[in-house]
Structure formats: structure tokens, C-alpha cells
C-alpha angles and dihedrals in degrees: 000000000000124000090246091054090049090052091049091050091048092049091048092052091047091049092049090050091050092049091049090051093050092047091051091049091047093051091051098043105028095102094040093060105099132188115239116199129193112288124237096234100053111137125221093252093056095046094105093047091046091052091052096044102049120090127068127357137162123256102173117201143184127205113199122191108212126181096265104010145033115235120203124190121189123185107222110152124191098035140103127235090249091060091075132084111194129187141155114236114183104308096341134092106219117202119188126179150155120235106197126211114248113189114209095188132045097197131043129036140263118256096182121032114175100146117100122219135183136056121336141176130199124186112198120192113236117221094217143016111280138193100246095188091062097049119128126202134190133178120208133158093351096310124111110208121193125184116198117187113225120241113254091253091055097049117103116243121213119224119194113216120185114219115216 
């Protein structure tokens, strides 16, 4: 095999590996990628920063189906508990929020800006029917945790069967 053919084969294998890696990343993060739009409270002085920091950001989540409740965790650092609006619509938990820009410096400029700011909305499918009026939410260390009790029809019932 010629040197040129070896280089082609190596490039082809590297490209395939890169494509596989991107596809794996996309499958894992596709639903976590959230659109941030310009917030309502942006001031004039932060207009440039706001324009650069809106777009797509990641709000990773987990939905855990427990015996008598559904537990949802959403990673949303840099916010306060009062920044969230949470509701159940049909079989979805809808989380809306506003992540405000907080400038740490008054002079200089950003060279890397990967944080997203502005208004966002995530709709997470719920695995079972829940009692929305009895939901509890807490926000600690950048993680929003919501517990939604299942309706009695959705709860699993245990049946003991004796094997003979």
C-alpha cells in the first residue's frame, strides 16, 4: 500500500471517529440544548454583551421515576429560586426562567463568552400522571429539584406472590 493510500485510510478513520463522537454527543445533549432569547430587563450598557450571549446554551436535566413520585433535576447555575416559573402542562413539566447578565468588570472586554443569558423555556416529558398542585421545588448549588407526586392511578402497586 502506498504512503498516500495509508494517509487516506488514516484520515478516513479519524473522520469516522470524529463523526461518531459528535453523533454520541448530539444524542446525549440534544434535549439539553436550550434557546436563550434576549431578556426583558437588559440595560443599555449591557446591550453588546446581551447580543453576544443570547443564543443556545445547555440546561442539562434528569427525570427520575420513583415509586410514588417523579423527581426532576435541572442544572441552571447562576440563578435564584425566584427566577423560575414552573408549571405542568398536559404530560410535560414546563420550566421557564430568566438568567440575568452580571458583569464582573466595568473595563476591558471578553475574549471567550460561552455562558448564555436571557429568557429560556424547557419542556420535559413526564413518565406518569402527576398531582401538579402538590409539587415541591428547591434550588440549591445551581440545581433546580422538583418533586411531583404521582396520581394514585399512576403509582405502581406491589403484589406478593408466593412461589411453591
